[in-house]
C-alpha positions in Angstrom: 15.7 -11.7 -2.5 16.1 -8.6 -0.3 19.6 -7.8 -1.6 18.5 -8.2 -5.3 15.5 -5.9 -4.7 17.5 -3.3 -2.8 20.1 -3.2 -5.6 17.3 -2.9 -8.2 15.8 0.1 -6.3 19.0 1.9 -5.7 20.2 1.5 -9.3 17.0 3.2 -10.6 16.9 6.2 -8.3 18.6 8.4 -10.9 15.5 7.8 -13.1 13.2 8.8 -10.3 11.8 11.8 -8.6 13.4 13.7 -5.7 10.8 15.3 -3.5 11.7 17.6 -0.6 10.6 14.8 1.7 11.8 11.5 0.1 13.1 10.0 -3.1 10.9 7.8 -5.3 11.4 5.6 -8.4 9.5 6.8 -11.5 8.6 3.7 -13.5 6.2 1.0 -12.2 8.0 -1.8 -10.5 6.2 -4.2 -12.8 8.0 -2.9 -15.8 11.5 -3.4 -14.4 11.9 -7.0 -15.6 13.2 -8.2 -12.2 11.8 -11.7 -11.5 11.9 -11.2 -7.7 9.8 -8.0 -8.1 7.3 -9.8 -10.3 7.1 -12.6 -7.7 6.7 -10.1 -4.8 3.9 -8.3 -6.8 2.1 -11.6 -7.4 2.3 -12.4 -3.7 1.0 -8.9 -2.7 -1.9 -9.5 -5.0 -2.7 -12.9 -3.5 -2.4 -11.5 0.1 -4.8 -8.7 -0.8 -7.3 -11.1 -2.3 -7.1 -13.2 0.8 -7.7 -10.2 3.0 -10.7 -9.0 1.0 -12.3 -12.5 0.9 -11.7 -13.0 4.6 -13.1 -9.6 5.6 -16.1 -9.9 3.2 -16.7 -13.6 3.7 -17.4 -14.1 0.0 -15.4 -14.6 -3.2 -13.6 -11.6 -4.6 -16.0 -10.9 -7.5 -18.9 -10.8 -5.1 -17.1 -8.6 -2.6 -16.3 -6.2 -5.4 -20.0 -6.2 -6.6 -21.1 -5.4 -3.1 -18.6 -2.6 -2.7 -19.7 -1.1 -6.0 -23.4 -1.3 -5.1 -24.0 -3.9 -7.7 -25.2 -6.8 -5.6 -26.1 -9.8 -7.7 -23.6 -9.0 -10.4 -20.9 -11.1 -8.8 -22.6 -14.3 -10.1 -21.7 -13.4 -13.7 -18.0 -12.9 -12.9 -15.9 -15.7 -14.4 -12.7 -14.6 -12.7 -11.8 -11.8 -10.4 -8.3 -10.6 -9.5 -6.3 -7.9 -7.9 -4.0 -5.9 -10.2 -1.4 -3.3 -9.6 -2.4 -0.1 -11.3 0.7 1.7 -10.1 3.8 0.6 -8.1 7.0 2.4 -6.9 9.8 2.3 -4.4 10.4 5.0 -1.8 13.7 5.8 -0.3 13.9 7.7 3.0 17.0 9.2 4.5 17.5 11.0 7.8 15.0 13.8 8.1 12.7 12.5 5.4 8.9 12.1 6.0 5.7 11.8 4.0 2.8 14.1 5.0 -0.7 12.7 5.4 -2.2 11.5 2.2 -4.4 8.8 0.6 -4.5 7.1 -2.7 -7.6 8.2 -4.8 -9.2 5.8 -7.3 -7.5 2.9 -5.6 -9.2 0.0 -3.9 -6.2 -1.0 -1.8 -2.7 0.3 -1.1 0.0 -2.1 -0.1 3.4 -1.3 1.5 6.2 -3.8 1.7 9.1 -2.8 4.0 12.2 -3.9 2.1 15.1 -2.6 4.2 15.7 -0.4 7.2 18.1 -0.2 10.1 15.3 -0.6 12.6 11.6 0.0 12.9 9.6 1.5 10.1 6.8 3.7 11.4 3.5 4.4 9.6 0.7 6.5 11.0 -2.9 5.6 10.2 -5.3 8.6 10.6 -8.9 8.8 11.5 -10.7 9.2 8.2 -13.7 11.1 9.6 -13.7 14.8 8.4 -13.7 17.7 10.8 -17.2 18.7 11.8 -18.7 15.3 12.1 -21.1 14.4 14.9 -19.0 12.8 17.6 -20.8 9.6 18.7 -18.4 9.1 21.6 -16.0 6.7 19.9 -12.6 7.2 18.5 -10.8 5.4 15.6 -7.3 5.0 17.1 -7.0 6.6 20.5 -7.5 10.1 21.7 -5.2 11.7 19.1 -7.2 10.0 16.2 -4.0 8.3 15.0 -2.6 4.8 15.2 1.1 4.2 14.7 2.2 1.0 13.3 5.8 -0.2 13.9 6.9 -2.4 11.1 10.0 -4.3 10.2 11.7 -5.2 7.0 9.7 -8.1 5.5 6.4 -6.8 6.8 3.5 -6.1 4.4 0.7 -3.6 5.3 -2.5 -3.5 3.2 -4.9 -0.6 3.7 -8.0 0.7 1.9 -6.9 3.4 -0.7 -9.1 6.0 1.1 -7.4 5.6 4.5 -5.2 8.6 5.2 -1.7 7.7 6.3 1.7 9.3 6.8 5.3 8.4 7.4 6.7 10.2 10.4 10.2 11.7 10.2 12.9 9.1 9.6 15.8 9.3 12.1 18.7 7.2 10.9 21.8 7.6 8.8 21.1 4.4 6.8 18.3 4.3 4.2 14.8 3.0 4.6 13.3 1.4 1.4 9.6 0.5 1.0 7.8 -0.8 -2.1 4.2 0.4 -2.7 1.4 -0.7 -4.9 -2.0 0.8 -5.8 -4.3 -2.2 -6.2 -7.6 -2.4 -8.0 -10.1 -5.2 -9.0 -9.9 -6.9 -12.3 -13.1 -8.6 -13.4 -13.7 -11.0 -16.3 -17.2 -11.9 -17.2 -18.0 -15.2 -18.9 
């Protein structure tokens, strides 16, 4: 599957965007018509659903109702799901990086590391704004940052509001990751 997905990404780079810090495909992965991508997107949705239900301790519809401040509305939900509102592939070459950012209007962000010559690093940043009252705790160590070291085949799921960045990539081979912005889909019945 990795070879098929890698070829699908590399063959579509000409249609994409070249930023000063990485290259990205332009069209949603879900429109490519690649069965392996569709299967991976479905798996990412299921893993995100499991994460939400495990963390919340309730079914997805109720977890969404709680998060939206609509307690009690989860009972009327016939079906709840996780859907990709946007998806893309990122290709990093030597010297590329992605500055700190978050994904607005997104419940969850998922990153699947497709291929890399070694470790794929991702920094998670303390979301508290400057000027907060310091209660004497830190999010991820003294520098307010936690570095994840991921490998091809790993999936990272984070809340859309969590600032994150990709440190400078230092290799002559490419690093490819697939990303999804995920939101809730509710059907009342």
